[in-house]
MIDREN-835687 format. One record per residue: residue number from 1; residue in three letters; x, y, z of N, C-alpha, C in turn. Coordinates in steps of 0.1 Angstrom, whole numbers, plus 5000, padded with zeros to 4 digits. Example, Ala and Ser with C-alpha at 12.3 -4.5 7.8 and 13.67 -1.06 7.14 Angstrom:
% residues 2
{n: 1, res: ALA, nX: 5132, nY: 4943, nZ: 5078, caX: 5123, caY: 4955, caZ: 5078, cX: 5132, cY: 4967, cZ: 5078} .
{n: 2, res: SER, nX: 5128, nY: 4978, nZ: 5071, caX: 5137, caY: 4989, caZ: 5071, cX: 5129, cY: 5000, cZ: 5079} .
END
This chain:
% residues 116
{n: 1, res: MET, nX: 1918, nY: 3131, nZ: 8541, caX: 1907, caY: 3132, caZ: 8552, cX: 1899, cY: 3119, cZ: 8552} .
{n: 2, res: ALA, nX: 1896, nY: 3113, nZ: 8562, caX: 1889, caY: 3101, caZ: 8563, cX: 1872, cY: 3104, cZ: 8558} .
{n: 3, res: GLN, nX: 1866, nY: 3094, nZ: 8554, caX: 1853, caY: 3097, caZ: 8551, cX: 1844, cY: 3094, cZ: 8561} .
{n: 4, res: GLY, nX: 1834, nY: 3101, nZ: 8561, caX: 1824, caY: 3103, caZ: 8575, cX: 1823, cY: 3089, cZ: 8582} .
{n: 5, res: ALA, nX: 1818, nY: 3077, nZ: 8573, caX: 1816, caY: 3066, caZ: 8582, cX: 1829, cY: 3060, cZ: 8587} .
{n: 6, res: ARG, nX: 1840, nY: 3062, nZ: 8581, caX: 1852, caY: 3057, caZ: 8587, cX: 1856, cY: 3067, cZ: 8600} .
{n: 7, res: VAL, nX: 1854, nY: 3079, nZ: 8600, caX: 1854, caY: 3089, caZ: 8611, cX: 1844, cY: 3083, cZ: 8623} .
{n: 8, res: ARG, nX: 1831, nY: 3082, nZ: 8620, caX: 1824, caY: 3076, caZ: 8632, cX: 1830, cY: 3065, cZ: 8637} .
{n: 9, res: GLU, nX: 1833, nY: 3052, nZ: 8628, caX: 1838, caY: 3040, caZ: 8634, cX: 1849, cY: 3042, cZ: 8641} .
{n: 10, res: LEU, nX: 1858, nY: 3050, nZ: 8637, caX: 1871, caY: 3054, caZ: 8646, cX: 1866, cY: 3059, cZ: 8660} .
{n: 11, res: LEU, nX: 1856, nY: 3070, nZ: 8659, caX: 1853, caY: 3078, caZ: 8669, cX: 1845, cY: 3067, cZ: 8680} .
{n: 12, res: SER, nX: 1838, nY: 3056, nZ: 8675, caX: 1830, caY: 3047, caZ: 8683, cX: 1839, cY: 3039, cZ: 8693} .
{n: 13, res: ARG, nX: 1854, nY: 3040, nZ: 8687, caX: 1863, caY: 3031, caZ: 8697, cX: 1869, cY: 3041, cZ: 8710} .
{n: 14, res: VAL, nX: 1866, nY: 3054, nZ: 8707, caX: 1870, caY: 3063, caZ: 8716, cX: 1861, cY: 3065, cZ: 8729} .
{n: 15, res: ARG, nX: 1866, nY: 3064, nZ: 8741, caX: 1858, caY: 3066, caZ: 8751, cX: 1853, cY: 3079, cZ: 8755} .
{n: 16, res: VAL, nX: 1861, nY: 3091, nZ: 8751, caX: 1856, caY: 3104, caZ: 8754, cX: 1868, cY: 3111, cZ: 8742} .
{n: 17, res: ALA, nX: 1861, nY: 3123, nZ: 8739, caX: 1866, caY: 3131, caZ: 8729, cX: 1865, cY: 3146, cZ: 8736} .
{n: 18, res: ALA, nX: 1879, nY: 3152, nZ: 8734, caX: 1883, caY: 3165, caZ: 8741, cX: 1883, cY: 3175, cZ: 8728} .
{n: 19, res: PHE, nX: 1877, nY: 3185, nZ: 8733, caX: 1876, caY: 3198, caZ: 8724, cX: 1880, cY: 3209, cZ: 8732} .
{n: 20, res: PRO, nX: 1892, nY: 3211, nZ: 8734, caX: 1896, caY: 3223, caZ: 8743, cX: 1898, cY: 3235, cZ: 8735} .
{n: 21, res: THR, nX: 1887, nY: 3239, nZ: 8727, caX: 1888, caY: 3249, caZ: 8715, cX: 1889, cY: 3264, cZ: 8724} .
{n: 22, res: HIS, nX: 1896, nY: 3273, nZ: 8715, caX: 1896, caY: 3287, caZ: 8722, cX: 1891, cY: 3295, cZ: 8707} .
{n: 23, res: TYR, nX: 1884, nY: 3288, nZ: 8701, caX: 1879, caY: 3295, caZ: 8687, cX: 1866, cY: 3304, cZ: 8691} .
{n: 24, res: THR, nX: 1866, nY: 3316, nZ: 8682, caX: 1853, caY: 3323, caZ: 8688, cX: 1844, cY: 3319, cZ: 8679} .
{n: 25, res: VAL, nX: 1845, nY: 3312, nZ: 8667, caX: 1834, caY: 3306, caZ: 8659, cX: 1833, cY: 3290, cZ: 8662} .
{n: 26, res: PRO, nX: 1825, nY: 3285, nZ: 8667, caX: 1823, caY: 3271, caZ: 8667, cX: 1827, cY: 3263, cZ: 8653} .
{n: 27, res: VAL, nX: 1835, nY: 3252, nZ: 8657, caX: 1838, caY: 3242, caZ: 8646, cX: 1830, cY: 3229, cZ: 8650} .
{n: 28, res: ALA, nX: 1822, nY: 3225, nZ: 8643, caX: 1811, caY: 3216, caZ: 8646, cX: 1813, cY: 3200, cZ: 8641} .
{n: 29, res: SER, nX: 1820, nY: 3200, nZ: 8630, caX: 1819, caY: 3185, caZ: 8623, cX: 1825, cY: 3175, cZ: 8631} .
{n: 30, res: ALA, nX: 1837, nY: 3175, nZ: 8636, caX: 1843, caY: 3167, caZ: 8643, cX: 1836, cY: 3163, cZ: 8656} .
{n: 31, res: MET, nX: 1828, nY: 3172, nZ: 8664, caX: 1821, caY: 3172, caZ: 8675, cX: 1807, cY: 3162, cZ: 8669} .
{n: 32, res: MET, nX: 1802, nY: 3168, nZ: 8660, caX: 1790, caY: 3159, caZ: 8655, cX: 1793, cY: 3144, cZ: 8651} .
{n: 33, res: GLU, nX: 1804, nY: 3142, nZ: 8646, caX: 1807, caY: 3129, caZ: 8643, cX: 1810, cY: 3122, cZ: 8656} .
{n: 34, res: ALA, nX: 1816, nY: 3127, nZ: 8667, caX: 1818, caY: 3121, caZ: 8678, cX: 1804, cY: 3118, cZ: 8686} .
{n: 35, res: ILE, nX: 1795, nY: 3129, nZ: 8687, caX: 1784, caY: 3126, caZ: 8693, cX: 1776, cY: 3114, cZ: 8685} .
{n: 36, res: ALA, nX: 1773, nY: 3117, nZ: 8672, caX: 1768, caY: 3103, caZ: 8663, cX: 1774, cY: 3091, cZ: 8668} .
{n: 37, res: SER, nX: 1785, nY: 3089, nZ: 8672, caX: 1793, caY: 3077, caZ: 8676, cX: 1789, cY: 3074, cZ: 8692} .
{n: 38, res: GLY, nX: 1781, nY: 3083, nZ: 8697, caX: 1781, caY: 3080, caZ: 8712, cX: 1791, cY: 3082, cZ: 8722} .
{n: 39, res: THR, nX: 1800, nY: 3089, nZ: 8716, caX: 1812, caY: 3096, caZ: 8723, cX: 1809, cY: 3107, cZ: 8731} .
{n: 40, res: PRO, nX: 1810, nY: 3107, nZ: 8746, caX: 1810, caY: 3118, caZ: 8754, cX: 1821, cY: 3128, cZ: 8748} .
{n: 41, res: ILE, nX: 1817, nY: 3141, nZ: 8749, caX: 1825, caY: 3152, caZ: 8748, cX: 1829, cY: 3159, cZ: 8760} .
{n: 42, res: VAL, nX: 1842, nY: 3165, nZ: 8760, caX: 1847, caY: 3172, caZ: 8772, cX: 1853, cY: 3187, cZ: 8762} .
{n: 43, res: GLY, nX: 1845, nY: 3196, nZ: 8766, caX: 1850, caY: 3209, caZ: 8759, cX: 1846, cY: 3221, cZ: 8766} .
{n: 44, res: THR, nX: 1851, nY: 3232, nZ: 8761, caX: 1851, caY: 3243, caZ: 8768, cX: 1839, cY: 3252, cZ: 8766} .
{n: 45, res: SER, nX: 1836, nY: 3263, nZ: 8773, caX: 1823, caY: 3271, caZ: 8772, cX: 1823, cY: 3278, cZ: 8759} .
{n: 46, res: ARG, nX: 1833, nY: 3277, nZ: 8750, caX: 1832, caY: 3283, caZ: 8737, cX: 1824, cY: 3275, cZ: 8727} .
{n: 47, res: LEU, nX: 1825, nY: 3263, nZ: 8730, caX: 1816, caY: 3253, caZ: 8720, cX: 1801, cY: 3255, cZ: 8720} .
{n: 48, res: SER, nX: 1793, nY: 3255, nZ: 8711, caX: 1781, caY: 3257, caZ: 8709, cX: 1773, cY: 3248, cZ: 8718} .
{n: 49, res: ARG, nX: 1764, nY: 3256, nZ: 8725, caX: 1753, caY: 3247, caZ: 8734, cX: 1745, cY: 3240, cZ: 8724} .
{n: 50, res: ASP, nX: 1745, nY: 3242, nZ: 8709, caX: 1738, caY: 3232, caZ: 8704, cX: 1745, cY: 3220, cZ: 8702} .
{n: 51, res: LEU, nX: 1756, nY: 3218, nZ: 8704, caX: 1764, caY: 3205, caZ: 8704, cX: 1769, cY: 3200, cZ: 8717} .
{n: 52, res: LEU, nX: 1772, nY: 3209, nZ: 8728, caX: 1775, caY: 3204, caZ: 8739, cX: 1767, cY: 3208, cZ: 8751} .
{n: 53, res: ALA, nX: 1760, nY: 3198, nZ: 8757, caX: 1751, caY: 3202, caZ: 8768, cX: 1759, cY: 3196, cZ: 8781} .
{n: 54, res: ASP, nX: 1763, nY: 3203, nZ: 8792, caX: 1771, caY: 3199, caZ: 8803, cX: 1759, cY: 3188, cZ: 8810} .
{n: 55, res: GLY, nX: 1767, nY: 3177, nZ: 8811, caX: 1760, caY: 3166, caZ: 8820, cX: 1750, cY: 3157, cZ: 8811} .
{n: 56, res: VAL, nX: 1748, nY: 3162, nZ: 8799, caX: 1738, caY: 3154, caZ: 8791, cX: 1746, cY: 3144, cZ: 8780} .
{n: 57, res: ASN, nX: 1756, nY: 3151, nZ: 8773, caX: 1763, caY: 3145, caZ: 8763, cX: 1777, cY: 3147, cZ: 8765} .
{n: 58, res: GLY, nX: 1781, nY: 3154, nZ: 8776, caX: 1794, caY: 3157, caZ: 8779, cX: 1797, cY: 3165, cZ: 8788} .
{n: 59, res: ALA, nX: 1808, nY: 3173, nZ: 8789, caX: 1812, caY: 3183, caZ: 8802, cX: 1816, cY: 3194, cZ: 8796} .
{n: 60, res: VAL, nX: 1811, nY: 3207, nZ: 8802, caX: 1819, caY: 3219, caZ: 8798, cX: 1827, cY: 3223, cZ: 8809} .
{n: 61, res: VAL, nX: 1840, nY: 3227, nZ: 8807, caX: 1851, caY: 3227, caZ: 8815, cX: 1856, cY: 3242, cZ: 8812} .
{n: 62, res: GLU, nX: 1864, nY: 3245, nZ: 8823, caX: 1873, caY: 3258, caZ: 8819, cX: 1884, cY: 3254, cZ: 8809} .
{n: 63, res: PRO, nX: 1889, nY: 3263, nZ: 8802, caX: 1900, caY: 3260, caZ: 8793, cX: 1913, cY: 3259, cZ: 8800} .
{n: 64, res: GLN, nX: 1915, nY: 3252, nZ: 8811, caX: 1928, caY: 3250, caZ: 8817, cX: 1929, cY: 3235, cZ: 8816} .
{n: 65, res: PRO, nX: 1944, nY: 3233, nZ: 8816, caX: 1948, caY: 3219, caZ: 8814, cX: 1946, cY: 3211, cZ: 8823} .
{n: 66, res: GLU, nX: 1946, nY: 3215, nZ: 8837, caX: 1944, caY: 3207, caZ: 8847, cX: 1928, cY: 3202, cZ: 8850} .
{n: 67, res: VAL, nX: 1920, nY: 3213, nZ: 8849, caX: 1905, caY: 3211, caZ: 8848, cX: 1903, cY: 3199, cZ: 8837} .
{n: 68, res: MET, nX: 1906, nY: 3202, nZ: 8824, caX: 1903, caY: 3193, caZ: 8814, cX: 1907, cY: 3180, cZ: 8818} .
{n: 69, res: ALA, nX: 1920, nY: 3179, nZ: 8822, caX: 1925, caY: 3165, caZ: 8825, cX: 1918, cY: 3160, cZ: 8837} .
{n: 70, res: ALA, nX: 1913, nY: 3164, nZ: 8845, caX: 1906, caY: 3160, caZ: 8856, cX: 1892, cY: 3153, cZ: 8852} .
{n: 71, res: THR, nX: 1885, nY: 3162, nZ: 8842, caX: 1873, caY: 3158, caZ: 8838, cX: 1873, cY: 3148, cZ: 8827} .
{n: 72, res: LEU, nX: 1883, nY: 3146, nZ: 8821, caX: 1886, caY: 3135, caZ: 8811, cX: 1888, cY: 3124, cZ: 8819} .
{n: 73, res: LYS, nX: 1897, nY: 3121, nZ: 8830, caX: 1899, caY: 3113, caZ: 8841, cX: 1886, cY: 3108, cZ: 8848} .
{n: 74, res: ALA, nX: 1878, nY: 3117, nZ: 8850, caX: 1865, caY: 3114, caZ: 8857, cX: 1856, cY: 3105, cZ: 8847} .
{n: 75, res: VAL, nX: 1856, nY: 3112, nZ: 8834, caX: 1846, caY: 3103, caZ: 8825, cX: 1852, cY: 3089, cZ: 8820} .
{n: 76, res: LEU, nX: 1868, nY: 3089, nZ: 8820, caX: 1871, caY: 3076, caZ: 8818, cX: 1871, cY: 3066, cZ: 8829} .
{n: 77, res: ASP, nX: 1873, nY: 3069, nZ: 8840, caX: 1872, caY: 3061, caZ: 8852, cX: 1857, cY: 3059, cZ: 8857} .
{n: 78, res: ASP, nX: 1849, nY: 3064, nZ: 8855, caX: 1835, caY: 3062, caZ: 8860, cX: 1826, cY: 3059, cZ: 8851} .
{n: 79, res: ASP, nX: 1823, nY: 3044, nZ: 8851, caX: 1815, caY: 3037, caZ: 8840, cX: 1801, cY: 3041, cZ: 8839} .
{n: 80, res: ASP, nX: 1796, nY: 3044, nZ: 8852, caX: 1780, caY: 3049, caZ: 8852, cX: 1780, cY: 3064, cZ: 8846} .
{n: 81, res: LEU, nX: 1790, nY: 3072, nZ: 8848, caX: 1789, caY: 3087, caZ: 8842, cX: 1790, cY: 3085, cZ: 8827} .
{n: 82, res: TRP, nX: 1802, nY: 3075, nZ: 8823, caX: 1805, caY: 3076, caZ: 8809, cX: 1791, cY: 3069, cZ: 8801} .
{n: 83, res: SER, nX: 1785, nY: 3060, nZ: 8807, caX: 1773, caY: 3054, caZ: 8802, cX: 1761, cY: 3063, cZ: 8800} .
{n: 84, res: ARG, nX: 1760, nY: 3074, nZ: 8810, caX: 1749, caY: 3082, caZ: 8810, cX: 1753, cY: 3094, cZ: 8798} .
{n: 85, res: LEU, nX: 1765, nY: 3097, nZ: 8797, caX: 1769, caY: 3108, caZ: 8788, cX: 1769, cY: 3102, cZ: 8774} .
{n: 86, res: SER, nX: 1772, nY: 3089, nZ: 8774, caX: 1772, caY: 3081, caZ: 8760, cX: 1757, cY: 3080, cZ: 8754} .
{n: 87, res: ALA, nX: 1750, nY: 3076, nZ: 8763, caX: 1734, caY: 3074, caZ: 8760, cX: 1729, cY: 3089, cZ: 8756} .
{n: 88, res: GLY, nX: 1732, nY: 3099, nZ: 8763, caX: 1727, caY: 3113, caZ: 8759, cX: 1735, cY: 3117, cZ: 8746} .
{n: 89, res: ALA, nX: 1745, nY: 3114, nZ: 8743, caX: 1754, caY: 3118, caZ: 8731, cX: 1743, cY: 3109, cZ: 8719} .
{n: 90, res: ARG, nX: 1743, nY: 3097, nZ: 8722, caX: 1733, caY: 3090, caZ: 8710, cX: 1720, cY: 3097, cZ: 8708} .
{n: 91, res: GLN, nX: 1714, nY: 3100, nZ: 8719, caX: 1702, caY: 3108, caZ: 8718, cX: 1701, cY: 3122, cZ: 8711} .
{n: 92, res: TRP, nX: 1711, nY: 3129, nZ: 8715, caX: 1716, caY: 3141, caZ: 8710, cX: 1717, cY: 3141, cZ: 8694} .
{n: 93, res: ALA, nX: 1722, nY: 3131, nZ: 8688, caX: 1727, caY: 3129, caZ: 8678, cX: 1716, cY: 3131, cZ: 8666} .
{n: 94, res: GLY, nX: 1703, nY: 3129, nZ: 8671, caX: 1690, caY: 3128, caZ: 8664, cX: 1688, cY: 3142, cZ: 8659} .
{n: 95, res: ARG, nX: 1696, nY: 3152, nZ: 8667, caX: 1691, caY: 3165, caZ: 8663, cX: 1698, cY: 3169, cZ: 8651} .
{n: 96, res: PHE, nX: 1708, nY: 3163, nZ: 8645, caX: 1716, caY: 3163, caZ: 8634, cX: 1713, cY: 3155, cZ: 8621} .
{n: 97, res: ASP, nX: 1701, nY: 3148, nZ: 8622, caX: 1699, caY: 3141, caZ: 8609, cX: 1695, cY: 3151, cZ: 8599} .
{n: 98, res: ALA, nX: 1695, nY: 3147, nZ: 8585, caX: 1692, caY: 3157, caZ: 8576, cX: 1678, cY: 3163, cZ: 8575} .
{n: 99, res: GLN, nX: 1669, nY: 3156, nZ: 8578, caX: 1655, caY: 3162, caZ: 8581, cX: 1655, cY: 3172, cZ: 8592} .
{n: 100, res: GLY, nX: 1661, nY: 3170, nZ: 8602, caX: 1660, caY: 3178, caZ: 8614, cX: 1668, cY: 3193, cZ: 8612} .
{n: 101, res: VAL, nX: 1679, nY: 3191, nZ: 8605, caX: 1688, caY: 3202, caZ: 8600, cX: 1678, cY: 3209, cZ: 8592} .
{n: 102, res: ALA, nX: 1674, nY: 3204, nZ: 8581, caX: 1666, caY: 3211, caZ: 8570, cX: 1656, cY: 3217, cZ: 8578} .
{n: 103, res: LYS, nX: 1647, nY: 3211, nZ: 8587, caX: 1636, caY: 3218, caZ: 8596, cX: 1641, cY: 3231, cZ: 8601} .
{n: 104, res: GLN, nX: 1653, nY: 3230, nZ: 8606, caX: 1658, caY: 3244, caZ: 8615, cX: 1662, cY: 3252, cZ: 8604} .
{n: 105, res: TYR, nX: 1666, nY: 3250, nZ: 8595, caX: 1669, caY: 3261, caZ: 8583, cX: 1656, cY: 3269, cZ: 8579} .
{n: 106, res: LEU, nX: 1645, nY: 3259, nZ: 8576, caX: 1632, caY: 3265, caZ: 8572, cX: 1627, cY: 3273, cZ: 8584} .
{n: 107, res: GLU, nX: 1628, nY: 3270, nZ: 8595, caX: 1623, caY: 3276, caZ: 8607, cX: 1631, cY: 3291, cZ: 8607} .
{n: 108, res: LEU, nX: 1644, nY: 3289, nZ: 8606, caX: 1650, caY: 3302, caZ: 8605, cX: 1647, cY: 3313, cZ: 8593} .
{n: 109, res: ALA, nX: 1644, nY: 3305, nZ: 8582, caX: 1639, caY: 3314, caZ: 8571, cX: 1627, cY: 3320, cZ: 8574} .
{n: 110, res: ASP, nX: 1617, nY: 3315, nZ: 8579, caX: 1604, caY: 3317, caZ: 8584, cX: 1606, cY: 3328, cZ: 8593} .
{n: 111, res: LEU, nX: 1615, nY: 3327, nZ: 8604, caX: 1616, caY: 3337, caZ: 8615, cX: 1622, cY: 3352, cZ: 8609} .
{n: 112, res: TYR, nX: 1629, nY: 3348, nZ: 8597, caX: 1633, caY: 3361, caZ: 8590, cX: 1627, cY: 3366, cZ: 8579} .
{n: 113, res: GLY, nX: 1616, nY: 3359, nZ: 8578, caX: 1606, caY: 3364, caZ: 8565, cX: 1610, cY: 3360, cZ: 8551} .
{n: 114, res: HIS, nX: 1619, nY: 3351, nZ: 8552, caX: 1623, caY: 3346, caZ: 8538, cX: 1616, cY: 3331, cZ: 8536} .
{n: 115, res: GLY, nX: 1607, nY: 3327, nZ: 8543, caX: 1601, caY: 3314, caZ: 8543, cX: 1595, cY: 3309, cZ: 8529} .
{n: 116, res: ARG, nX: 1587, nY: 3301, nZ: 8529, caX: 1582, caY: 3293, caZ: 8519, cX: 1571, cY: 3302, cZ: 8514} .
END
């Protein structure tokens, strides 16, 4: 498996990343790497809203090949749409820095009475 920096570098060369998942439990690592690279995401409604915000850093679509293909084509062909989603992805990536994630864990611990 490629190291994180190499994965981000490869993803930075990709115009859009597709995640047509049917998982009932979200898988996040590849999506977070794509977002950190400024790569818009096209995925299904099964992806976590913590990772994919429709119209912000990508597009949420029905898990049907025709719909996924049409949306991928739209992002690939529309430079303005791509630029907006890419900028949104880069902004969204700030949510996943080490301090931000640690803060979220601490807030959860406080919420459930296991805080500091």
